[in-house]
Backbone as CSV, one residue per row, in Angstrom:
resi,resn,N_x,N_y,N_z,CA_x,CA_y,CA_z,C_x,C_y,C_z
1,UNK,0.824,-1.196,0.000,0.000,0.000,0.000,0.867,1.259,0.000
2,UNK,1.937,1.235,0.810,2.802,2.417,0.912,3.496,2.695,-0.415
3,UNK,3.908,1.630,-1.127,4.579,1.841,-2.406,3.628,2.445,-3.429
4,UNK,2.343,2.065,-3.358,1.356,2.625,-4.279,1.171,4.122,-4.024
5,UNK,1.116,4.509,-2.750,0.966,5.917,-2.389,2.209,6.696,-2.812
6,UNK,3.408,6.125,-2.597,4.649,6.789,-2.967,4.719,7.013,-4.473
7,UNK,4.293,6.008,-5.251,4.338,6.168,-6.705,3.386,7.257,-7.167
8,UNK,2.256,7.419,-6.472,1.327,8.490,-6.837,1.931,9.852,-6.542
9,UNK,2.640,9.977,-5.412,3.256,11.251,-5.050,4.382,11.585,-6.023
10,UNK,5.217,10.611,-6.377,6.342,10.847,-7.271,5.848,11.144,-8.684
11,UNK,4.762,10.515,-9.092,4.279,10.661,-10.461,3.718,12.030,-10.781
12,UNK,3.162,12.732,-9.802,2.529,14.014,-10.069,3.452,15.169,-9.685
13,UNK,3.212,16.319,-10.324,3.945,17.523,-9.957,3.445,18.029,-8.615
14,UNK,4.339,18.632,-7.852,3.985,19.131,-6.524,3.330,20.501,-6.617
15,UNK,2.518,20.862,-5.619,1.969,22.219,-5.590,3.082,23.243,-5.419
16,UNK,2.817,24.474,-5.798,3.841,25.527,-5.787,4.400,25.796,-4.402
17,UNK,3.583,25.646,-3.349,4.074,25.940,-2.002,5.002,24.860,-1.452
18,UNK,5.045,23.674,-2.097,5.927,22.595,-1.645,7.224,22.506,-2.448
19,UNK,7.375,23.324,-3.472,8.581,23.283,-4.304,9.737,24.014,-3.635
20,UNK,10.966,23.574,-3.949,12.174,24.234,-3.447,12.263,25.596,-4.132
21,UNK,12.436,26.651,-3.359,12.435,28.008,-3.918,13.742,28.334,-4.641
22,UNK,14.884,28.063,-3.978,16.179,28.364,-4.592,16.978,27.071,-4.714
23,UNK,17.186,26.639,-5.945,17.950,25.416,-6.207,19.428,25.748,-6.203
24,UNK,20.165,25.070,-5.338,21.605,25.284,-5.252,22.370,24.191,-5.967
25,UNK,21.670,23.175,-6.454,22.289,22.063,-7.182,21.774,22.103,-8.612
26,UNK,22.696,22.021,-9.575,22.323,22.040,-10.989,22.884,20.805,-11.687
27,UNK,22.451,20.591,-12.918,22.912,19.454,-13.706,24.427,19.542,-13.911
28,UNK,25.127,18.434,-13.644,26.582,18.395,-13.799,27.332,18.530,-12.495
29,UNK,26.658,18.914,-11.401,27.306,19.029,-10.091,27.609,17.645,-9.522
30,UNK,28.614,17.576,-8.651,28.905,16.353,-7.922,28.256,16.476,-6.546
31,UNK,27.451,15.462,-6.192,26.737,15.480,-4.914,27.031,14.200,-4.142
32,UNK,26.749,14.229,-2.836,26.917,13.054,-1.986,25.578,12.713,-1.367
33,UNK,25.261,11.406,-1.350,24.019,10.927,-0.757,24.169,10.931,0.757
34,UNK,23.175,11.486,1.450,23.249,11.622,2.897,22.355,10.626,3.640
35,UNK,21.417,9.970,2.970,20.487,9.034,3.595,20.352,7.782,2.752
36,UNK,19.827,6.730,3.361,19.479,5.522,2.618,20.626,4.552,2.431
37,UNK,20.399,3.505,1.640,21.422,2.475,1.447,22.667,2.977,0.711
38,UNK,22.534,4.070,-0.066,23.672,4.630,-0.799,24.356,5.760,-0.032
39,UNK,24.138,5.821,1.284,24.704,6.899,2.096,26.222,6.927,1.967
40,UNK,26.782,8.115,1.695,28.223,8.274,1.560,28.720,8.198,0.129
41,UNK,27.911,7.698,-0.802,28.338,7.605,-2.205,28.233,8.973,-2.871
42,UNK,29.176,9.228,-3.786,29.166,10.462,-4.552,28.889,10.159,-6.018
43,UNK,28.227,11.092,-6.684,27.919,10.922,-8.102,27.599,12.256,-8.738
44,UNK,27.538,12.232,-10.070,27.256,13.439,-10.835,25.764,13.529,-11.119
45,UNK,25.200,14.730,-11.022,23.777,14.939,-11.294,23.550,14.850,-12.799
46,UNK,22.672,13.908,-13.196,22.381,13.682,-14.610,21.169,14.488,-15.049
47,UNK,20.191,14.599,-14.147,18.945,15.272,-14.496,18.366,15.931,-13.257
48,UNK,17.754,17.104,-13.442,17.093,17.825,-12.355,15.612,17.911,-12.695
49,UNK,14.757,17.423,-11.779,13.307,17.461,-11.983,12.749,18.452,-10.965
50,UNK,12.689,19.718,-11.332,12.302,20.770,-10.385,10.828,20.701,-10.016
51,UNK,9.983,20.189,-10.893,8.553,20.132,-10.601,8.228,19.088,-9.539
52,UNK,9.208,18.219,-9.202,8.997,17.174,-8.196,10.034,17.206,-7.077
53,UNK,10.911,18.225,-7.067,11.980,18.349,-6.066,12.907,17.137,-6.087
54,UNK,13.231,16.621,-7.253,14.036,15.403,-7.336,15.203,15.558,-8.299
55,UNK,16.226,14.704,-8.072,17.426,14.664,-8.910,17.703,13.234,-9.322
56,UNK,18.265,13.053,-10.496,18.765,11.745,-10.907,20.283,11.840,-10.847
57,UNK,20.886,10.979,-10.007,22.332,11.026,-9.785,22.951,9.748,-10.326
58,UNK,24.062,9.893,-11.036,24.748,8.773,-11.666,25.271,7.794,-10.613
59,UNK,24.840,6.533,-10.698,25.320,5.484,-9.806,24.654,5.433,-8.448
60,UNK,23.671,6.271,-8.194,22.980,6.301,-6.898,21.509,5.966,-7.097
61,UNK,20.960,5.168,-6.153,19.561,4.739,-6.189,19.269,3.956,-7.473
62,UNK,20.134,2.997,-7.763,19.976,2.174,-8.969,18.937,1.098,-8.688
63,UNK,17.935,1.025,-9.554,16.859,0.049,-9.395,16.743,-0.811,-10.647
64,UNK,16.112,-1.974,-10.476,15.896,-2.886,-11.588,14.583,-2.517,-12.253
65,UNK,14.601,-2.404,-13.567,13.382,-2.057,-14.300,13.091,-3.123,-15.336
66,UNK,11.832,-3.262,-15.653,11.409,-4.261,-16.630,11.350,-3.633,-18.011
67,UNK,11.939,-4.320,-18.985,11.903,-3.843,-20.364,10.675,-4.416,-21.061
68,UNK,10.021,-3.619,-21.882,8.864,-4.101,-22.623,9.324,-5.100,-23.675
69,UNK,8.387,-5.919,-24.144,8.732,-7.016,-25.046,9.486,-6.559,-26.285
70,UNK,9.004,-5.528,-26.949,9.611,-5.096,-28.202,10.873,-4.289,-28.038
71,UNK,11.200,-3.862,-26.812,12.332,-2.965,-26.597,13.568,-3.654,-26.027
72,UNK,13.607,-4.972,-25.999,14.760,-5.666,-25.417,15.931,-5.650,-26.388
73,UNK,17.114,-5.198,-25.904,18.320,-5.290,-26.727,19.389,-6.069,-25.996
74,UNK,20.519,-6.193,-26.660,21.590,-7.035,-26.130,22.210,-6.453,-24.863
75,UNK,22.080,-5.145,-24.625,22.698,-4.540,-23.453,21.961,-4.903,-22.166
76,UNK,20.713,-5.349,-22.266,19.927,-5.680,-21.082,20.025,-7.171,-20.781
77,UNK,19.581,-7.550,-19.588,19.629,-8.952,-19.175,18.706,-9.807,-20.034
78,UNK,18.907,-11.151,-19.929,18.106,-12.079,-20.724,16.630,-12.040,-20.338
79,UNK,16.348,-11.779,-19.069,14.977,-11.825,-18.584,14.182,-10.571,-18.929
80,UNK,14.788,-9.577,-19.573,14.073,-8.356,-19.911,14.154,-7.303,-18.830
81,UNK,15.145,-7.430,-17.935,15.334,-6.441,-16.888,16.606,-5.654,-17.165
82,UNK,16.618,-4.412,-16.719,17.836,-3.605,-16.806,17.901,-2.693,-15.583
83,UNK,19.090,-2.192,-15.292,19.274,-1.344,-14.125,19.387,0.113,-14.582
84,UNK,18.725,0.987,-13.825,18.759,2.417,-14.128,18.632,3.216,-12.839
85,UNK,19.104,4.457,-12.888,19.026,5.327,-11.718,17.601,5.861,-11.562
86,UNK,17.114,5.853,-10.333,15.816,6.440,-10.017,16.037,7.782,-9.346
87,UNK,15.058,8.681,-9.423,15.225,9.995,-8.795,15.305,9.909,-7.272
88,UNK,16.083,10.814,-6.683,16.174,10.943,-5.232,15.701,12.341,-4.860
89,UNK,15.235,12.494,-3.624,14.737,13.789,-3.191,15.886,14.771,-3.001
90,UNK,15.588,16.033,-3.251,16.580,17.115,-3.166,17.230,17.196,-1.786
91,UNK,16.463,16.960,-0.728,17.012,17.116,0.631,17.874,15.934,1.044
92,UNK,17.928,14.855,0.258,18.730,13.679,0.612,20.167,13.767,0.111
93,UNK,20.501,14.814,-0.624,21.861,14.962,-1.156,22.430,16.315,-0.745
94,UNK,23.776,16.370,-0.707,24.473,17.632,-0.452,25.520,17.830,-1.530
95,UNK,25.754,19.082,-1.850,26.759,19.437,-2.844,28.153,19.152,-2.296
96,UNK,29.055,18.664,-3.152,30.425,18.333,-2.742,31.333,19.502,-3.077
97,UNK,32.118,19.922,-2.100,33.102,20.988,-2.304,34.208,20.435,-3.206
98,UNK,34.486,21.061,-4.357,35.472,20.497,-5.287,36.903,20.512,-4.775
99,UNK,37.211,21.311,-3.755,38.583,21.399,-3.262,38.914,20.237,-2.332
100,UNK,38.059,19.965,-1.329,38.368,18.879,-0.394,37.475,17.649,-0.555
101,UNK,36.570,17.659,-1.543,35.712,16.504,-1.885,34.839,16.045,-0.714
102,UNK,34.374,16.995,0.115,33.483,16.664,1.217,32.164,17.405,1.028
103,UNK,31.052,16.836,1.543,29.759,17.508,1.375,29.681,18.784,2.201
104,UNK,28.948,19.759,1.678,28.849,21.049,2.358,27.496,21.699,2.090
105,UNK,27.100,22.576,2.999,25.945,23.427,2.757,26.399,24.596,1.904
106,UNK,25.458,25.207,1.192,25.810,26.247,0.232,25.008,27.512,0.518
107,UNK,25.663,28.665,0.352,24.968,29.956,0.411,25.308,30.728,-0.856
108,UNK,24.524,31.765,-1.130,24.759,32.601,-2.300,25.371,33.931,-1.869
109,UNK,26.333,34.406,-2.671,26.914,35.733,-2.469,27.090,36.378,-3.836
110,UNK,27.167,37.701,-3.844,27.366,38.444,-5.079,28.763,39.041,-5.100
111,UNK,29.424,38.983,-6.268,30.751,39.605,-6.395,30.600,41.058,-6.848
112,UNK,31.710,41.734,-7.120,31.681,43.147,-7.503,30.950,43.375,-8.816
113,UNK,31.004,42.388,-9.715,30.344,42.517,-11.025,28.846,42.241,-10.941
114,UNK,28.377,41.808,-9.770,26.946,41.538,-9.606,26.557,40.115,-9.947
115,UNK,27.535,39.239,-10.157,27.237,37.839,-10.476,26.931,37.074,-9.196
116,UNK,25.963,36.166,-9.291,25.564,35.350,-8.144,26.481,34.132,-8.079
117,UNK,27.154,33.931,-6.942,28.110,32.836,-6.780,27.652,31.915,-5.662
118,UNK,27.970,30.611,-5.813,27.705,29.638,-4.744,28.956,29.541,-3.876
119,UNK,28.761,29.660,-2.567,29.884,29.645,-1.631,29.647,28.548,-0.603
120,UNK,30.694,27.758,-0.330,30.618,26.704,0.680,30.552,27.335,2.066
121,UNK,29.569,26.898,2.881,29.436,27.439,4.239,30.532,26.893,5.153
122,UNK,31.050,25.718,4.849,32.048,25.089,5.710,33.432,25.691,5.512
123,UNK,33.834,25.892,4.257,35.189,26.367,3.977,35.241,27.791,3.443
124,UNK,34.138,28.310,2.908,34.131,29.650,2.322,34.623,29.690,0.887
125,UNK,34.877,28.512,0.288,35.339,28.454,-1.099,34.183,28.694,-2.058
126,UNK,34.498,29.288,-3.195,33.495,29.481,-4.252,33.363,28.165,-5.008
127,UNK,32.116,27.715,-5.186,31.845,26.488,-5.927,31.331,26.895,-7.306
128,UNK,32.155,26.722,-8.359,31.710,27.152,-9.689,30.639,26.224,-10.253
129,UNK,29.766,26.800,-11.076,28.769,25.972,-11.748,29.462,25.198,-12.861
130,UNK,29.024,23.966,-13.148,29.670,23.172,-14.192,29.429,23.748,-15.579
131,UNK,30.347,23.449,-16.494,30.182,23.890,-17.881,28.953,23.215,-18.473
132,UNK,28.191,23.970,-19.247,26.989,23.409,-19.851,27.382,22.402,-20.918
133,UNK,26.610,21.314,-20.971,26.855,20.319,-21.991,26.352,20.856,-23.321
134,UNK,26.806,20.240,-24.412,26.359,20.685,-25.731,24.866,20.451,-25.843
135,UNK,24.128,21.498,-25.730,22.681,21.437,-25.779,22.236,22.262,-26.978
136,UNK,21.102,21.955,-27.545,20.644,22.702,-28.704,20.423,24.174,-28.373
137,UNK,19.979,24.467,-27.132,19.721,25.850,-26.771,21.006,26.673,-26.732
138,UNK,22.107,26.066,-26.335,23.330,26.811,-26.107,24.383,26.546,-27.184
139,UNK,23.995,25.899,-28.280,24.951,25.599,-29.336,25.291,26.874,-30.098
140,UNK,26.589,27.125,-30.306,26.998,28.343,-30.991,27.631,28.058,-32.348
141,UNK,27.787,26.800,-32.717,28.366,26.467,-34.006,27.252,26.267,-35.022
142,UNK,27.571,26.481,-36.292,26.593,26.320,-37.357,26.656,24.885,-37.855
143,UNK,25.525,24.205,-37.827,25.444,22.825,-38.280,25.121,22.742,-39.761
144,UNK,25.029,21.515,-40.300,24.778,21.358,-41.735,23.385,21.836,-42.162
145,UNK,22.409,21.856,-41.237,21.057,22.278,-41.598,20.756,23.703,-41.150
146,UNK,21.750,24.387,-40.576,21.559,25.758,-40.133,21.913,26.723,-41.258
147,UNK,21.231,27.858,-41.267,21.536,28.902,-42.234,22.713,29.718,-41.724
148,UNK,23.672,29.970,-42.618,24.854,30.739,-42.254,24.451,32.166,-41.880
149,UNK,24.978,32.738,-40.778,24.589,34.095,-40.377,24.842,35.143,-41.458
150,UNK,25.884,34.964,-42.272,26.163,35.932,-43.343,25.039,35.926,-44.380
151,UNK,24.464,34.758,-44.640,23.376,34.653,-45.614,22.095,35.263,-45.041
152,UNK,21.894,35.087,-43.739,20.682,35.617,-43.106,20.663,37.139,-43.184
153,UNK,21.809,37.797,-43.059,21.870,39.252,-43.032,21.853,39.895,-44.419
154,UNK,21.889,39.108,-45.490,21.858,39.674,-46.837,20.483,40.252,-47.136
155,UNK,20.457,41.371,-47.869,19.190,41.973,-48.272,18.759,41.319,-49.576
156,UNK,17.605,40.676,-49.573,17.127,39.960,-50.762,15.921,40.640,-51.401
157,UNK,15.383,41.687,-50.785,14.224,42.380,-51.326,14.689,43.405,-52.352
158,UNK,14.126,43.344,-53.555,14.462,44.294,-54.611,13.163,44.930,-55.101
159,UNK,12.927,46.224,-54.853,11.660,46.841,-55.259,11.487,46.928,-56.766
160,UNK,12.571,46.826,-57.552,12.453,46.912,-59.007,11.793,45.673,-59.600
161,UNK,11.872,44.558,-58.911,11.295,43.322,-59.452,9.932,43.005,-58.839
162,UNK,9.214,44.033,-58.371,7.911,43.816,-57.767,6.880,43.357,-58.791
163,UNK,5.930,42.648,-58.343,4.778,42.263,-59.150,4.032,43.551,-59.526
164,UNK,3.579,43.710,-60.781,2.893,44.960,-61.168,1.675,45.273,-60.306
165,UNK,0.903,44.264,-59.928,-0.271,44.516,-59.095,0.135,44.992,-57.706
166,UNK,1.215,44.428,-57.196,1.707,44.849,-55.896,2.203,46.290,-55.969
167,UNK,2.835,46.637,-57.096,3.319,47.993,-57.285,2.166,48.994,-57.299
168,UNK,1.075,48.642,-57.976,-0.109,49.503,-58.008,-0.687,49.642,-56.613
169,UNK,-0.724,48.528,-55.890,-1.253,48.560,-54.535,-0.411,49.465,-53.649
170,UNK,0.899,49.397,-53.778,1.774,50.246,-52.979,1.595,51.720,-53.335
171,UNK,1.450,52.022,-54.647,1.220,53.410,-55.054,-0.105,53.919,-54.493
172,UNK,-1.121,53.033,-54.511,-2.439,53.398,-53.997,-2.356,53.737,-52.507
173,UNK,-1.605,52.935,-51.765,-1.470,53.181,-50.325,-0.753,54.503,-50.057
174,UNK,0.278,54.811,-50.843,1.009,56.052,-50.628,0.149,57.259,-50.956
175,UNK,-0.707,57.167,-51.981,-1.572,58.290,-52.332,-2.682,58.472,-51.313
176,UNK,-3.160,57.387,-50.717,-4.181,57.513,-49.676,-3.612,58.234,-48.459
177,UNK,-2.353,57.978,-48.161,-1.730,58.609,-47.001,-1.551,60.111,-47.247
178,UNK,-1.138,60.475,-48.460,-0.897,61.896,-48.761,-2.188,62.658,-49.006
179,UNK,-3.304,61.972,-49.212,-4.582,62.647,-49.399,-4.964,62.836,-50.862
180,UNK,-4.113,62.424,-51.777,-4.416,62.553,-53.209,-5.165,61.300,-53.634
181,UNK,-6.306,61.496,-54.304,-7.061,60.331,-54.777,-6.321,59.703,-55.945
182,UNK,-6.325,58.414,-55.975,-5.600,57.689,-57.023,-6.534,56.665,-57.651
183,UNK,-6.513,56.589,-58.961,-7.297,55.586,-59.661,-6.335,54.691,-60.435
184,UNK,-6.570,53.389,-60.412,-5.726,52.496,-61.206,-5.813,52.865,-62.679
185,UNK,-4.800,52.528,-63.491,-4.763,52.944,-64.906,-6.007,52.518,-65.689
186,UNK,-6.541,51.316,-65.463,-7.712,50.847,-66.221,-8.939,51.682,-65.865
187,UNK,-9.124,51.996,-64.590,-10.269,52.804,-64.156,-10.133,54.230,-64.674
188,UNK,-8.929,54.771,-64.698,-8.698,56.128,-65.189,-9.021,56.219,-66.677
189,UNK,-8.678,55.180,-67.462,-8.981,55.166,-68.909,-10.485,55.109,-69.129
190,UNK,-11.208,54.346,-68.310,-12.672,54.237,-68.459,-13.335,55.573,-68.115
191,UNK,-12.848,56.265,-67.103,-13.407,57.580,-66.735,-13.146,58.608,-67.846
192,UNK,-11.939,58.560,-68.410,-11.602,59.495,-69.501,-12.462,59.225,-70.733
193,UNK,-12.724,57.953,-71.056,-13.561,57.613,-72.228,-14.996,58.061,-71.988
194,UNK,-15.489,57.923,-70.769,-16.863,58.342,-70.459,-16.977,59.859,-70.503
195,UNK,-15.931,60.583,-70.164,-15.942,62.036,-70.178,-15.957,62.560,-71.609
196,UNK,-15.325,61.844,-72.551,-15.276,62.280,-73.967,-16.634,62.142,-74.619
197,UNK,-17.437,61.177,-74.205,-18.742,60.948,-74.850,-19.667,62.006,-74.427
């Protein structure tokens, strides 16, 4: 019964008042497990699930999972089971100080440039954030399917090659703005022919 209730809590997003307000642990940080059977183990944060106050840490809280019939490959066991990391709660881990490799509490401080820095409460050392992995959002190189920035900035609009109807429409709009009435050439010829009769 307890496992069923736990799975319901883990499966849904938490209400806003139960979420961690300031996250001091980000993807790529090294953390140490403080509770449970993996107490004392250190690992790298693989994924952060902020809507559930949970982290997936490499090599910690490894559980056996069942593979579906069509998804079994050679890397998994013969019985259709494989091992994978399960999420752990945010309060069960502590950030590891990179200088002495021990867990520490973290506070925020601002430097002269106004940047927000993480500082170890135990030693006072600055804990830098890890370098971002190559992600599509932060990619700065041009790939084979990307448009070259030099091509994007080229001017390709040429008013001399406008469609004649579009040109008439543009002239009509400019004359309406200036207050001069404008008639298209065909309408002007019909008015002139009617005036001659």
